DODOPA-90413 format. One record per residue: residue in one letter; y, x, z of N, C-alpha, C in turn. Coordinates in steps of 0.05 Angstrom, whole numbers, plus 5000, padded with zeros to 4 digits. Layout:
N
(pt a (Y X Z) (Y X Z) (Y X Z));
...
This chain:
217
(pt m (3640 1812 7288) (3660 1796 7302) (3677 1815 7319));
(pt h (3704 1813 7319) (3721 1829 7334) (3715 1826 7364));
(pt r (3717 1849 7379) (3709 1848 7407) (3726 1829 7423));
(pt a (3753 1829 7418) (3771 1812 7434) (3764 1782 7428));
(pt a (3758 1776 7404) (3751 1748 7397) (3725 1741 7411));
(pt a (3706 1759 7411) (3680 1754 7424) (3684 1749 7454));
(pt l (3701 1764 7467) (3705 1760 7496) (3719 1734 7501));
(pt c (3737 1726 7483) (3750 1700 7485) (3729 1678 7483));
(pt l (3710 1682 7465) (3688 1663 7462) (3672 1660 7488));
(pt v (3667 1682 7501) (3652 1681 7526) (3667 1663 7546));
(pt f (3693 1667 7549) (3709 1652 7568) (3709 1622 7561));
(pt l (3713 1616 7536) (3715 1588 7528) (3688 1573 7532));
(pt m (3666 1587 7530) (3640 1574 7530) (3626 1576 7557));
(pt l (3640 1584 7578) (3626 1588 7604) (3613 1562 7614));
(pt p (3626 1539 7614) (3612 1516 7626) (3587 1507 7610));
(pt a (3568 1498 7625) (3543 1488 7612) (3544 1458 7611));
(pt i (3530 1447 7591) (3530 1418 7588) (3515 1405 7611));
(pt a (3493 1416 7619) (3478 1406 7642) (3458 1426 7649));
(pt m (3456 1430 7676) (3436 1450 7684) (3408 1438 7682));
(pt a (3391 1451 7666) (3364 1440 7662) (3347 1444 7687));
(pt g (3350 1466 7700) (3333 1471 7724) (3305 1480 7717));
(pt p (3289 1485 7736) (3262 1496 7731) (3240 1475 7727));
(pt w (3247 1450 7729) (3227 1429 7727) (3220 1423 7698));
(pt l (3195 1420 7692) (3186 1412 7665) (3185 1382 7663));
(pt r (3191 1371 7640) (3188 1342 7636) (3158 1336 7632));
(pt d (3150 1313 7641) (3123 1303 7636) (3120 1298 7606));
(pt p (3096 1300 7595) (3092 1295 7566) (3103 1267 7558));
(pt r (3118 1268 7536) (3130 1244 7524) (3153 1232 7541));
(pt i (3163 1247 7560) (3186 1239 7576) (3210 1256 7567));
(pt s (3233 1243 7564) (3256 1257 7553) (3281 1254 7571));
(pt f (3300 1272 7567) (3325 1272 7581) (3347 1279 7561));
(pt l (3369 1264 7561) (3392 1269 7544) (3417 1269 7560));
(pt s (3436 1286 7553) (3462 1287 7567) (3484 1292 7547));
(pt v (3505 1276 7548) (3529 1282 7532) (3552 1286 7552));
(pt q (3570 1303 7545) (3591 1311 7564) (3617 1318 7550));
(pt t (3639 1312 7563) (3665 1320 7553) (3682 1330 7577));
(pt t (3698 1350 7571) (3715 1362 7592) (3743 1368 7582));
(pt p (3762 1350 7586) (3790 1357 7580) (3801 1375 7602));
(pt r (3817 1395 7593) (3827 1415 7613) (3858 1416 7612));
(pt s (3869 1428 7634) (3898 1429 7637) (3912 1446 7616));
(pt n (3897 1463 7602) (3909 1480 7581) (3908 1466 7554));
(pt g (3900 1441 7553) (3899 1426 7528) (3873 1427 7514));
(pt q (3854 1443 7523) (3828 1446 7511) (3810 1421 7517));
(pt l (3795 1414 7497) (3775 1392 7501) (3748 1403 7492));
(pt e (3729 1404 7511) (3702 1414 7505) (3682 1392 7506));
(pt n (3665 1391 7486) (3644 1371 7484) (3617 1384 7482));
(pt g (3596 1370 7492) (3570 1382 7491) (3548 1361 7491));
(pt f (3524 1370 7482) (3500 1354 7482) (3477 1371 7492));
(pt f (3460 1359 7508) (3437 1373 7518) (3414 1353 7518));
(pt g (3391 1361 7507) (3368 1344 7506) (3342 1359 7510));
(pt e (3322 1347 7522) (3296 1360 7525) (3275 1339 7527));
(pt r (3250 1347 7519) (3227 1329 7519) (3202 1344 7527));
(pt g (3186 1331 7545) (3161 1343 7553) (3141 1341 7530));
(pt i (3129 1363 7523) (3109 1364 7501) (3081 1365 7513));
(pt t (3076 1382 7532) (3051 1384 7546) (3058 1390 7575));
(pt p (3038 1390 7594) (3045 1396 7622) (3056 1424 7626));
(pt w (3053 1442 7606) (3062 1469 7609) (3084 1476 7588));
(pt l (3095 1456 7574) (3115 1462 7554) (3135 1440 7552));
(pt t (3161 1446 7555) (3183 1428 7549) (3201 1441 7528));
(pt l (3208 1426 7508) (3226 1435 7487) (3253 1421 7488));
(pt g (3274 1435 7479) (3300 1422 7480) (3321 1435 7463));
(pt a (3345 1424 7463) (3368 1434 7448) (3393 1433 7465));
(pt d (3411 1453 7461) (3436 1455 7476) (3458 1460 7456));
(pt l (3477 1441 7453) (3499 1443 7433) (3525 1442 7448));
(pt n (3545 1457 7439) (3570 1458 7453) (3592 1465 7433));
(pt d (3616 1452 7435) (3638 1459 7418) (3664 1451 7431));
(pt n (3685 1468 7428) (3711 1462 7439) (3733 1463 7418));
(pt g (3725 1462 7392) (3744 1462 7371) (3749 1490 7360));
(pt t (3748 1510 7377) (3752 1538 7369) (3726 1553 7368));
(pt s (3708 1547 7386) (3683 1561 7388) (3660 1541 7394));
(pt g (3636 1550 7391) (3613 1533 7397) (3587 1548 7395));
(pt h (3566 1535 7403) (3539 1546 7400) (3519 1524 7396));
(pt a (3496 1532 7385) (3474 1514 7381) (3448 1529 7387));
(pt l (3433 1520 7407) (3409 1534 7416) (3385 1514 7417));
(pt a (3362 1524 7410) (3337 1510 7415) (3322 1527 7435));
(pt f (3309 1513 7454) (3296 1528 7476) (3268 1516 7482));
(pt a (3252 1533 7495) (3226 1526 7505) (3224 1534 7534));
(pt r (3213 1517 7551) (3211 1522 7580) (3181 1523 7587));
(pt f (3174 1544 7602) (3146 1548 7610) (3145 1551 7641));
(pt p (3125 1539 7653) (3124 1540 7683) (3114 1567 7693));
(pt i (3124 1575 7716) (3115 1599 7729) (3102 1592 7756));
(pt l (3114 1573 7770) (3105 1565 7797) (3109 1535 7800));
(pt r (3088 1522 7812) (3090 1494 7818) (3081 1489 7846));
(pt g (3094 1471 7860) (3088 1466 7888) (3114 1458 7902));
(pt k (3117 1466 7928) (3141 1460 7942) (3165 1473 7929));
(pt w (3161 1498 7920) (3181 1512 7904) (3171 1511 7874));
(pt v (3190 1507 7856) (3184 1506 7828) (3199 1528 7813));
(pt a (3185 1542 7795) (3198 1563 7779) (3190 1560 7750));
(pt a (3207 1568 7733) (3202 1567 7704) (3219 1587 7689));
(pt v (3213 1592 7664) (3229 1609 7647) (3237 1594 7622));
(pt d (3262 1596 7614) (3272 1584 7589) (3278 1606 7569));
(pt v (3268 1603 7545) (3273 1622 7523) (3288 1607 7501));
(pt a (3313 1615 7495) (3329 1600 7476) (3338 1618 7453));
(pt l (3338 1607 7429) (3347 1622 7405) (3366 1603 7389));
(pt g (3385 1615 7376) (3403 1599 7359) (3427 1615 7349));
(pt g (3450 1603 7348) (3474 1616 7338) (3499 1608 7353));
(pt h (3520 1623 7348) (3546 1617 7360) (3568 1622 7340));
(pt r (3592 1612 7346) (3614 1617 7328) (3640 1620 7344));
(pt y (3659 1634 7332) (3687 1635 7342) (3705 1633 7317));
(pt k (3719 1611 7314) (3734 1605 7290) (3715 1606 7266));
(pt s (3721 1624 7247) (3704 1626 7223) (3682 1647 7226));
(pt d (3681 1662 7248) (3661 1682 7252) (3636 1669 7265));
(pt t (3612 1677 7255) (3587 1666 7265) (3568 1689 7271));
(pt g (3548 1684 7288) (3529 1704 7294) (3505 1692 7308));
(pt a (3484 1707 7311) (3460 1698 7325) (3464 1699 7355));
(pt m (3447 1685 7370) (3450 1683 7399) (3422 1679 7411));
(pt a (3417 1692 7434) (3392 1689 7448) (3397 1689 7478));
(pt r (3380 1675 7493) (3383 1673 7522) (3356 1669 7535));
(pt v (3352 1683 7557) (3328 1679 7574) (3338 1673 7602));
(pt l (3329 1651 7613) (3337 1643 7640) (3312 1639 7658));
(pt f (3313 1650 7682) (3293 1645 7702) (3304 1625 7722));
(pt g (3289 1603 7726) (3298 1581 7743) (3281 1578 7768));
(pt l (3293 1573 7790) (3279 1569 7816) (3292 1544 7829));
(pt g (3275 1526 7840) (3286 1502 7852) (3266 1489 7871));
(pt r (3276 1469 7885) (3259 1453 7903) (3274 1427 7910));
(pt n (3258 1407 7917) (3270 1383 7928) (3279 1387 7957));
(pt i (3300 1374 7965) (3311 1378 7991) (3317 1351 8004));
(pt k (3323 1351 8029) (3331 1326 8043) (3351 1334 8065));
(pt i (3375 1323 8064) (3396 1328 8083) (3406 1301 8094));
(pt a (3405 1298 8120) (3414 1273 8133) (3399 1250 8121));
(pt n (3373 1253 8117) (3355 1232 8106) (3362 1225 8077));
(pt a (3378 1241 8064) (3385 1236 8036) (3370 1255 8018));
(pt p (3352 1246 8001) (3337 1264 7983) (3354 1276 7962));
(pt g (3347 1300 7953) (3363 1313 7932) (3347 1336 7921));
(pt w (3361 1354 7908) (3349 1378 7896) (3369 1401 7896));
(pt a (3358 1425 7895) (3374 1449 7893) (3361 1467 7873));
(pt a (3377 1480 7856) (3365 1497 7835) (3384 1521 7829));
(pt l (3371 1543 7822) (3386 1567 7814) (3374 1577 7787));
(pt s (3392 1585 7769) (3383 1595 7743) (3398 1621 7737));
(pt v (3383 1642 7731) (3394 1669 7726) (3381 1682 7702));
(pt g (3397 1696 7686) (3385 1711 7664) (3405 1723 7645));
(pt p (3395 1740 7626) (3413 1753 7607) (3418 1735 7582));
(pt e (3441 1740 7570) (3448 1726 7546) (3460 1746 7526));
(pt w (3451 1744 7501) (3461 1762 7480) (3474 1745 7458));
(pt r (3498 1754 7450) (3512 1743 7427) (3518 1765 7407));
(pt q (3511 1761 7382) (3517 1781 7362) (3547 1786 7360));
(pt g (3555 1811 7361) (3583 1818 7360) (3597 1819 7386));
(pt n (3582 1815 7408) (3595 1814 7435) (3593 1840 7450));
(pt g (3581 1861 7438) (3581 1887 7451) (3561 1892 7472));
(pt g (3540 1876 7474) (3519 1880 7494) (3510 1855 7508));
(pt l (3494 1858 7528) (3483 1836 7544) (3504 1825 7564));
(pt a (3505 1799 7566) (3520 1786 7588) (3499 1775 7607));
(pt w (3508 1767 7631) (3490 1756 7651) (3501 1729 7660));
(pt k (3484 1709 7661) (3491 1682 7668) (3477 1674 7694));
(pt a (3491 1662 7713) (3478 1652 7737) (3492 1625 7745));
(pt d (3475 1604 7747) (3485 1577 7753) (3470 1567 7778));
(pt a (3483 1551 7794) (3470 1538 7817) (3480 1509 7819));
(pt v (3462 1492 7829) (3470 1464 7832) (3455 1452 7857));
(pt v (3470 1435 7871) (3458 1419 7893) (3467 1391 7888));
(pt g (3447 1373 7886) (3453 1345 7880) (3436 1327 7897));
(pt f (3444 1301 7899) (3429 1282 7915) (3421 1258 7898));
(pt k (3399 1246 7905) (3388 1223 7890) (3379 1201 7908));
(pt a (3394 1195 7929) (3388 1174 7947) (3390 1147 7933));
(pt d (3378 1126 7943) (3378 1099 7931) (3405 1086 7939));
(pt r (3426 1095 7926) (3453 1083 7930) (3469 1087 7904));
(pt p (3491 1072 7901) (3505 1073 7876) (3517 1100 7869));
(pt i (3527 1115 7890) (3541 1140 7885) (3528 1162 7902));
(pt n (3524 1185 7890) (3513 1209 7904) (3530 1233 7897));
(pt p (3533 1252 7916) (3549 1276 7910) (3532 1297 7895));
(pt i (3546 1314 7881) (3534 1337 7867) (3555 1359 7866));
(pt i (3546 1384 7868) (3565 1406 7864) (3550 1428 7848));
(pt s (3565 1440 7829) (3554 1460 7812) (3572 1485 7813));
(pt l (3559 1508 7810) (3573 1534 7807) (3562 1547 7782));
(pt e (3580 1555 7764) (3572 1568 7739) (3586 1595 7737));
(pt t (3571 1617 7732) (3584 1643 7730) (3574 1657 7705));
(pt y (3591 1675 7694) (3584 1690 7670) (3596 1718 7673));
(pt l (3579 1738 7673) (3588 1766 7674) (3587 1778 7646));
(pt a (3610 1782 7634) (3612 1792 7607) (3603 1821 7605));
(pt p (3597 1830 7580) (3589 1858 7577) (3608 1879 7587));
(pt n (3634 1872 7589) (3654 1891 7599) (3658 1888 7629));
(pt s (3639 1873 7642) (3639 1868 7671) (3660 1849 7682));
(pt d (3673 1834 7664) (3692 1813 7672) (3675 1789 7682));
(pt l (3682 1778 7704) (3668 1755 7715) (3684 1729 7711));
(pt y (3671 1709 7698) (3683 1683 7694) (3667 1663 7710));
(pt w (3680 1642 7721) (3666 1624 7739) (3678 1596 7737));
(pt s (3662 1576 7744) (3671 1549 7746) (3658 1536 7771));
(pt v (3673 1521 7786) (3663 1506 7809) (3668 1477 7803));
(pt i (3648 1460 7804) (3651 1432 7796) (3639 1413 7818));
(pt p (3655 1405 7837) (3645 1384 7855) (3648 1357 7841));
(pt g (3629 1339 7846) (3631 1313 7832) (3613 1292 7844));
(pt v (3610 1270 7830) (3592 1249 7839) (3575 1239 7816));
(pt l (3551 1230 7823) (3533 1217 7804) (3534 1187 7809));
(pt i (3540 1171 7789) (3543 1142 7791) (3521 1129 7777));
(pt r (3505 1113 7791) (3482 1100 7779) (3491 1079 7759));
(pt g (3480 1080 7735) (3487 1060 7714) (3474 1034 7718));
(pt k (3482 1014 7702) (3470 0987 7705) (3441 0987 7696));
(pt k (3434 1003 7676) (3407 1005 7667) (3391 1027 7681));
(pt k (3366 1023 7686) (3350 1043 7698) (3349 1069 7681));
(pt g (3351 1092 7694) (3351 1117 7680) (3377 1125 7668));
(pt r (3399 1111 7674) (3426 1117 7665) (3443 1126 7688));
(pt t (3457 1149 7684) (3474 1160 7706) (3499 1171 7694));
(pt w (3522 1165 7707) (3548 1177 7700) (3553 1200 7718));
(pt l (3564 1221 7707) (3573 1244 7722) (3604 1247 7720));
(pt v (3618 1248 7742) (3647 1252 7742) (3652 1275 7762));
(pt g (3665 1296 7752) (3670 1319 7769) (3697 1332 7763));
(pt l (3707 1347 7782) (3732 1362 7779) (3726 1391 7776));
(pt e (3732 1402 7752) (3725 1429 7746) (3748 1448 7752));
(pt q (3743 1469 7768) (3762 1491 7771) (3750 1516 7759));
(pt k (3763 1526 7738) (3752 1548 7722) (3770 1572 7724));
(pt g (3758 1596 7728) (3775 1620 7731) (3762 1644 7718));
(pt g (3778 1665 7716) (3769 1690 7705) (3793 1709 7703));
(pt p (3789 1732 7689) (3811 1752 7687) (3836 1741 7672));
(pt a (3831 1722 7654) (3853 1713 7636) (3870 1691 7648));
(pt e (3857 1670 7659) (3873 1646 7667) (3856 1629 7686));
(pt m (3870 1610 7698) (3857 1590 7715) (3863 1562 7702));
(pt t (3843 1545 7700) (3848 1518 7690) (3834 1498 7707));
(pt t (3843 1473 7705) (3830 1451 7719) (3822 1431 7698));
(pt g (3798 1419 7702) (3788 1400 7682) (3775 1376 7695));
(pt l (3772 1355 7679) (3757 1332 7688) (3731 1330 7672));
(pt r (3709 1334 7685) (3683 1334 7672) (3671 1306 7673));
(pt i (3665 1295 7650) (3653 1268 7649) (3627 1270 7632));
(pt g (3605 1261 7644) (3580 1262 7630) (3564 1237 7633));
(pt y (3545 1234 7615) (3527 1210 7616) (3499 1220 7612));
(pt w (3481 1214 7631) (3454 1224 7631) (3435 1200 7625));
(pt i (3415 1205 7609) (3395 1185 7602) (3367 1196 7606));
(pt d (3351 1184 7623) (3323 1191 7626) (3306 1169 7613));
(pt f (3287 1176 7596) (3271 1156 7583) (3244 1167 7575));
């Protein structure tokens, strides 16, 4: 894959479908997320994220993403490192990526750290995820770091804010900041996500509307 095309792929694929965080799913408990993000430059990005608890020490899942020009498909396994007030885990993901007609292998390892929080009597959570990512044809390792703070109080709408960063192999930094709200659905375990995405990097700045639907079951 040509280096310039690979770097373009990095920029286009910076946003994540949903931050998994360091928590493992209980056995036979699943989470699904679908998401779309139309942007001011005319791009439309769609994604799918799903995971299921297999045992108390193993969660398996899939992460799919496509914006018409580029995409990736990853399968991952999450293993616990720490349980208690603070929770830590490691995600190991393998799969592939594409840019136009070029394809290649892809691998990612993420270390996650998080805990439940309470601010002004509103319960919530905070999580950080950091690790290297390798894409065939991209010229070396990239580094990914994401953070999220969200609330889950017993009310129809709760705030959430996410920060997503990607340090490319040539040391270019790409980032997205997404403040938004979580809207409780009519059915239990259903949540809408609506956020305003501001995305930047060496090449351009764009604004997007992030819309997601989360299902816990």
